[in-house]
N, C-alpha and C positions, 0 to 999 in steps of 0.2 A: 876243760875236758868236754869232748863232744858227746852228746847223747841224742839218740833218736828213739823215742818211746812210742810204740804202737798201742792202740786200744780199739775196742769195738768189735773184736771177733766173737764168735760164738756159734751156736747151733741154730740153723734156720731151715725151714722146709723149702723144697723146690718151688720156684716162683716167688719166693719171698725177697726181702731186701735187708741189707746191712749197710752201715756207714762206718768205715774205718777212719781213724784219725792218727796222725803222727805229730808229736810235739818235738821240736828240735831245740837244742840249746848248745852253746859253745861254738856256734858258727855264725858267719854273716849270712843269715838265711836268705835274704833277698837276692843274693848273687849266685846262689846255688841252683842247679837244675835238680828237681826232685822227682822221685819215681816210686812206684809200687811194683814189686816183683812177687812171685809166688813159687812155691815148691810143693808139689804133690808127692805123696809117698812113692818112692821108687823112681821118681823122675828128676830131671835137672831143673834148676831154678830158671824161671822164664820171666821176661818182662811183661807186665800187665798194662801199665800206663805211665807216661812221663809228662811232666810239665816243666818247660824251660823257665829260666829266670824271667824272661820277657813275657811268659804266659802262654806260649805255644804248646799245645797238647798233642800227644800221640798215643794211639791205643793198639794193642794187639788185636788182630782180626777177630779172635774168639770172644772178645768182650765189647767190641764196637756196638754202640746203640743200647748197651745195657749198663755200662759203667761210666762214671764221670769223675775225673780227677780235678781238684781245685786246690788253690793255695791262698793263705792269708798271711801276707808278709808282716802285717802289724802284730799278729799273734804267733808268728813262727810255726805255723801249722800247715800240714797238707792233708787233704782228705780224699777218700775214695768212696763215692756213693755207688753201691752195687745193687742193681735191680734185676728182677727176673732171674734169680740165681738158679744155677743148674748143679747137678751132682758133680759134674766135672770141674766145677769151681772150687771144690774142696781142696784146701791146701793151707800151708802156713804162708801168710802174707808179710812181706818185709818192706820196710820203708828204706829208701836210699837217697842220699844227698851227694851230689857229684859236682865238683869244680876242679878240673884237671890241675894238679895230679891227685887232689884229695878225693877220696871215695869212702863214704861212711855208710854203715848199715845198722839198722835196729835189730832187736832180737826176735822179732816176729810175733804175729798174733794168728791163732788158729781159726780158720773158718771151715765149718762143717755143714754141708748142705745135704740133708737127709730127711726122709719122712719117717 
């Protein structure tokens, strides 16, 4: 059974930092492309950052320079370090594991940026 479990969300003030983590089980983690996506209230889900199985990273323009995605294949985890958070970063953040045709999602963790 495949499981992606996110953690690390919460309430943070503008300018603050959070680190999200996703623990994967039931998949051959190292061969999967991993990603973080988010969905704000009333908006569609959008890609935040991805890291390929080989380590190549890609970021949405809105988070470049502020967020960093990383993976630990030994621990089957992927992390998202979020710095200089803004109110527009408020959303539910989802972990994704993709290896065509498999596409798995976690249940999400809520990040709220507010003073």
